[in-house]
C-alpha positions as CSV (number, residue, x, y, z in Angstrom):
1,X,133.4,65.2,108.8
2,X,134.0,68.6,107.2
3,X,132.0,67.7,104.2
4,X,129.1,66.6,106.4
5,X,129.2,69.9,108.3
6,X,129.4,71.9,105.1
7,X,126.3,70.1,103.7
8,X,124.4,70.6,107.0
9,X,125.3,74.3,107.0
10,X,124.3,74.7,103.4
11,X,120.9,73.0,104.0
12,X,120.4,75.2,107.1
13,X,121.2,78.3,105.1
14,X,118.6,77.3,102.4
15,X,116.0,76.7,105.1
16,X,116.6,80.1,106.7
17,X,116.4,81.9,103.4
18,X,113.2,80.1,102.4
19,X,111.6,80.9,105.8
20,X,112.4,84.6,105.6
21,X,111.3,85.0,102.0
22,X,108.6,87.6,101.3
23,X,105.1,86.3,101.3
24,X,103.6,86.0,97.8
25,X,101.7,89.0,96.5
26,X,98.0,88.8,97.5
27,X,96.0,91.8,96.3
28,X,92.9,90.4,97.8
29,X,94.5,90.2,101.3
30,X,96.0,93.7,100.8
31,X,92.6,95.1,99.8
32,X,91.1,93.8,103.1
33,X,93.9,95.3,105.1
34,X,93.6,98.6,103.1
35,X,89.8,98.7,103.8
36,X,90.3,98.2,107.5
37,X,93.3,100.5,108.1
38,X,93.4,103.0,105.2
39,X,90.1,103.5,103.5
40,X,88.6,105.8,106.2
41,X,91.0,108.5,104.8
42,X,92.2,107.2,101.4
43,X,90.7,105.8,98.3
44,X,92.6,103.7,95.8
45,X,89.9,104.2,93.0
46,X,90.9,107.1,90.8
47,X,87.3,108.2,90.2
48,X,86.8,108.6,94.0
49,X,89.2,111.5,94.1
50,X,90.8,112.7,97.3
51,X,89.2,112.1,100.7
52,X,90.8,113.3,104.0
53,X,94.1,111.9,102.5
54,X,95.2,111.8,98.9
55,X,93.9,109.3,96.4
56,X,96.3,106.4,96.2
57,X,95.5,105.2,92.7
58,X,98.8,104.9,90.8
59,X,100.7,105.9,93.9
60,X,103.7,103.7,93.1
61,X,105.9,105.7,90.8
62,X,104.4,109.0,91.8
63,X,106.4,111.7,93.5
64,X,106.0,111.8,97.2
65,X,103.6,114.6,98.1
66,X,102.7,115.2,94.4
67,X,99.1,114.1,93.9
68,X,97.5,116.9,91.9
69,X,95.0,119.1,93.8
70,X,95.8,117.7,97.3
71,X,97.0,120.0,100.1
72,X,100.0,118.2,101.6
73,X,101.8,119.0,104.8
74,X,105.1,120.8,104.2
75,X,106.9,117.6,105.1
76,X,105.5,115.8,102.2
77,X,105.0,118.7,99.8
78,X,108.8,119.4,99.9
79,X,109.8,115.8,99.3
80,X,111.9,115.1,96.2
81,X,111.7,111.3,96.1
82,X,109.2,108.9,94.5
83,X,107.0,106.3,96.0
84,X,108.3,102.9,95.3
85,X,108.0,99.6,97.3
86,X,110.8,100.6,99.7
87,X,109.7,104.1,100.4
88,X,106.1,103.1,100.8
89,X,106.9,100.2,103.1
90,X,108.9,102.5,105.4
91,X,106.2,105.1,105.4
92,X,103.4,102.5,106.1
93,X,105.5,101.1,109.0
94,X,106.1,104.4,110.8
95,X,104.7,107.5,109.0
96,X,105.8,110.1,111.6
97,X,109.3,108.6,112.0
98,X,109.8,108.3,108.2
99,X,108.4,111.7,107.3
100,X,108.7,114.0,110.4
101,X,106.1,116.7,110.2
102,X,103.5,114.6,108.3
103,X,100.0,115.4,109.4
104,X,98.8,111.8,108.7
105,X,97.4,110.7,112.1
106,X,98.3,107.0,111.7
107,X,100.7,105.0,113.8
108,X,101.5,102.6,111.0
109,X,101.2,98.9,110.0
110,X,103.7,97.1,112.1
111,X,103.3,93.6,110.5
112,X,105.7,93.2,107.5
113,X,103.4,90.8,105.7
114,X,100.4,93.1,106.1
115,X,102.4,96.1,104.7
116,X,103.6,93.9,101.8
117,X,100.0,92.9,101.1
118,X,98.8,96.6,101.1
119,X,101.6,97.5,98.7
120,X,100.7,94.5,96.5
121,X,97.1,95.8,96.4
122,X,98.1,99.3,95.6
123,X,100.2,98.1,92.7
124,X,96.9,96.8,91.1
125,X,95.2,100.2,91.6
126,X,96.3,102.1,88.5
127,X,93.0,103.3,87.0
């Protein structure tokens, strides 16, 4: 009986971990979300330069608030960390809560998979 319960619990744990695994990276899906939620203020194409918000080409790995020639709010300009998947995900989920004092007028992307897709897209935007 204990062996049967152990096998059941092991199988259940595997199913739970598979169901909560991150969605596969889809730059195409991320681009569509970016275009509908971000592109009115940001470009991810380097040659487009800054818009209302900073250009997001090569944002991953860049210092927070450190895109050249962009006038950041003091909240971002004084940041000392770097944009990575974790910091970007938190910021995209709730910008004002993550970076109090930011002037970005955006309430965030609440859906985890949508944020992951946008990050996936931005990872491809390096030129």
